[in-house]
N, C-alpha and C positions, 0 to 999 in steps of 0.2 A: 502604495501608490503605483499606478500603471506607468510603464516606460515603453516607448515606441521606438522601433528601429526597422530598417529595411534589410531583408535578406540579400538584396542586390549589393549592399555595401559590405557584405561579409565574404571573406575568402574561403572559409571552411564552414561547412554545415555538419554538425555532429548530432548523433542520435543515440539515446539509450535504447536498449532492445525491449525488455519486458515492460508491458503496459504503456509503451510509448509507440515504437514502430510496430511491435507485436501486440495486438489486442486479444484478450482472452474472453471466453465465455465465463463471466464472473461467477455466476451461480455454481456451475459445475466445478470450476477451479477452486473456489472457496471451500466447497464441501470436501473436495479431495485434500486440500491442504490441512483443513481441520482434522480430517480422519487420519492423515499421515502423522500429525503431532500427537493426537489423542491415543492412537493405537500404540505408539511407542511408550507413552506413559503407562498404559495399562499392561502391556506385554513385558516391558523391561524394568519398570519402576514400581509396579504393584499398585497402581492407582485403580479406583473403582471402575468397573466396566460401564457404569452409568454415564461416564464421560462420552461414550460412543453413541449415546442415545440423544438425538436432537429432533425437535419438531421444527417445521418450517418457521413457526413464530419465533424460535430461538434466535434467528438471524437478525432480528431487529436490533439486537445488542451489538452486532458487529459494525463498527463505525470508525472510519479513518480519522486520524488526528488526536486520538486519545493518548494519554500518558498513564502508564502503570506506575503507581507510587509503590515501589517494592518494599518500603519500610513498613507499610500497614495494609497492603492488599487493596488499596483504593484505586479506582480508575477515574481520571479527571479530564474534563473538557475545559480548555483554557481560552480566555480572551487574549487579544493581542498584547495586553499589558500584564499578563500573568494572573489575572483574576480567575478564580474557579467558577465557571458558569454552571456546570453540573458535575455531579460525582456519584459514584456508586461504590459500595463495598461488596466485592464479588459481583453478582448480577443485580443486587438490590440497591435501589436509589437511596442516596443520602438526602435528608431534609436540609433546609437552609440552616437550621440550628446545629445539625450534625456537621455540616461543612464548616461552620464557624468554630465548632469544637476542635476540628482537626487543623484548620488553616487560619484561625484568628478572625477578629471582627471585620477586617478588610477582605477576608476570603482570598488571600494571596498565596499562591503555591510557592514554597520557599526555594525551589531549585530553578525557577523560571529563567533567571538571568544566565545561569550556566547553560541551559538548553538553547536559549534564544541567541546566544552569542557564539556558540561553538558547534552545537549539534553532535558533539562527541558522545560516545556511549558512556554509561555511568552504572555503578553498582547500586545506585539509589533509585533509578527510574529507567523506563524504556519508552521511547516515543514510537508509536505505530503510525507510520506515514506512507506505507506502500502496501499494495495488495498481496505481495509475495509472502508476507508473514502476518497480514491483518487478521486472519481467522484465529491467530493466537490471542487476540483481545477477548473473544468469546471463550476460548479455552481457559485463559487466566481467570476470568470471572467464575467459570464453573469449578475450577480447581479450588479457588478460595471458598466457594460455597461448600465444596466437598470437605475441605479441612475443618470448617466450622461444624459440619455434620458429624465428623469424627471426634470433635472436641479437641482438635489439635490447634496449637498456636499458629497464627498466620504471621510469617516473617519472610525475609528474602530467600530462604532456603529453597522454596518451591521453584524459584526462578532458575536455579541451577539445572533442575530437571527439564524446564522449558527450553533452555539453551541446548541441552543434550538432545532433545527431540528435534530441534531445528538442524543441528549438526548431523544427526543420524540420517536425515532425509535429504539434506542439501550439500553435504561435503563433496569434495571434488572427485572422489572415487565412486560415489553412489550411483552415478549414471552408468558407468562401465560395469559395475558389479551387480546391477539390479538390486541395490540395497534399499531398504525402506519401502514406502508405499508410493511416494510421489512420482519419481522418475519411471518406474515400471509401468505405471498407469498411463502416463503421457506417451511413452514409447508405444504402448499397445494400441491406444486410440487417440492419436493427436487431434483428430477432427472433433472430438468431444470437448476439447478444452481450448483449442486455438482457432482464431478467426483468420482466414487468408486475407492478405492485403488486397484491396480493390485495384482494378487496373488503373484507376485515376491516380492512386498513390504511387504506383510503379512508374507511371508516365511522368509524374512530378519529379521523382528522384532522377530519372534519366534526363529530364529537361535541365535540371540544375547542373548535372554533370556535363552536359553538352555546352552549358553556358560558362564552363570553366571553373565551377566550384569544386573544391575538394570535399568529397563525401566521406564522413568518418562514422563508424559504428563502434560504440564502446559498450561493453557489458561485463558485469561481474560474474556472469554465468560461465561455466566451464565450456571449452571449445566444442565438445561433442554435443552438449545440449544446445548451444548456440546454432550449430549446424542443423540439428533436427528442426528447431523452430524456423530458421530462415528458409530451409528448403520447403517447409510446409507453407509458410505464409507468403514467400516471395518467388519460389521456384528453384529448381536445381542450379540455375545460373545466377543465384543471388550475389555471388562474389563480384560479378561484373558491374553491379550497381554501386559499389563502394571502392574508394581508393585505398582506404585503410580500415582494417577490422581488428579490434583489440578485445580479446577475451580474458577471463580471470583478472579483470582490471579493478584497480582502485579508481575511484572516479576523479574528475578533473582537479588538478592541483596547480603546479607552476604555470605561469602565463606563457603561451606560445607567442611567436612573432606575429603571425597573421591575425586578422580579425575573424573571430569565431562566433557562430550562433549555435547554441546547443539545446536540443529538445530532450526533456526528461519528465518523469512523473513523481519523483521523490524529492521533497524539500531537503532532507538530510543528505542523501547520496548524490543528487544531481544538481539541483538549483543552487543550494548554499555553497558548496565547494567551487562550482564553476564560476559563480559570481564573485565570491570573496577572494578566492585564491587564484583562479584562472583569469579573472577580469573578463570573462566571456559574456556576451549577450545570452540570455536564457529565455526559453519558452517552457512553461510548465503545463503538462497535460493533466487536466483536472476533470475526471469523469463525473464528479459530483455536480458539475454545472448542468449536465443532463438530468441528474437526479433531482436537482432543485428547480427544474422546470424551465431552464434557459431554452428559448426556441431554437430548433435546429434549422440549418439551411436546407434548401431543396437538395443540394448535392449530398449532404450528410444523410438525409433520409434515403436517397437513392442508393448510396454506398452501403448503408446498413441492410437494406433489403437485398442487395446483391450478395453480401458475404455471410448473411445469417438467415438462411431459409428456415421455415417453421420446423421442419423435421430435425434440424440440428440444434435446437435451442435447449435440449437437455431435459431430463425427466423431472426436474424441480420447477420448471417454468409454470406448470399448471397446478402446483401444490401449495401456493401461497408463500413460497420462500421469497423473502425480500432480497433484492440485489444489494450488495454492500455499498453501492454508489448512490442509493436513493436516500431520501430523508428518513431519519429514524424517529419512531414514536418516543423512544426513551431518551435519545440524545439530541433530537431536533435537527437543525440545518448544520451543514459543514461550515458555512460561511459566517452566520450571525446567530445571536441568541439574545433573549431578554434577561435582564439582571436587575436585582434590587439590592442596593447597598444597605448596610445597617443604618437604621434611622430614617431611610427614605420611604415614603408612602407609595410611590409609583415605580413601576419597572421602566427601564429604558434599554434601548438596543445597543449591544456591543458586538464588535467584530471579533471573530476567532483569530 
């Protein structure tokens, strides 16, 4: 249910950094993140080199909001009540009969209540809800396919290697040490992956500060990576735009005294803790709205043209690679899907 509030009533305006204040070239960044994880599995864990071979069509599988069921290697798309709307084993679709075999006649995912009420991490599942690790969805699917090809049992052991790949590329010393694949690539060519903020965004930030608002920037990224991003997207004087900048941060917890509005892109890391624990007003940045065809304002069209010239759009733009924010042929819409319960003759629409 929508909730409306006015920024003028808030004392503090807070922003997450990645994929909120900072917009990425999603195709190029997704390809880099996938390569970063996959290369680690191949070079350090002995996985097949075939993991590094992707076609543009492979990216249709990369879809935000999926849950990896670590107990059986399935990926599931869930309705708002925990019903399994679609599922795959590895990258192969599960039929309705197969979904019922795994999740019962009501097609209910057994851990939904745990996920929906806490969003804490679990040894039984992983929820992909942000672009910074989203290419792991595609990699998980391909790893399960590979294990089947080898004749190996699929269990949660493969997830330990996935976590190691994430840590190898994103740990706090990786930026300084030029470790892994991700940070060295972004440092070398930031314009290939990052979109500068438009002048209108910077003017908006300055206007709120002039109006007496306290501007807060919170990011779980390390300080050196935060500086690289902010200097590129906002300019060398980015620190003047904010009253408080917190890096290496856990996301909002205990309630502050002032009234706070917080902008973020992750349900798990931004919106849920800020709303439930911080009692803050929240705004969720959902790029899938563009992917589902929500009309853009004239200002948004002008802004995109300003910050994303044709020559900067990356080498995958004209090769048929799907952006992770657009509707997937395999998974459908991020927001809704059709579902038929056991015994029903007709499908009906359910919200995700």
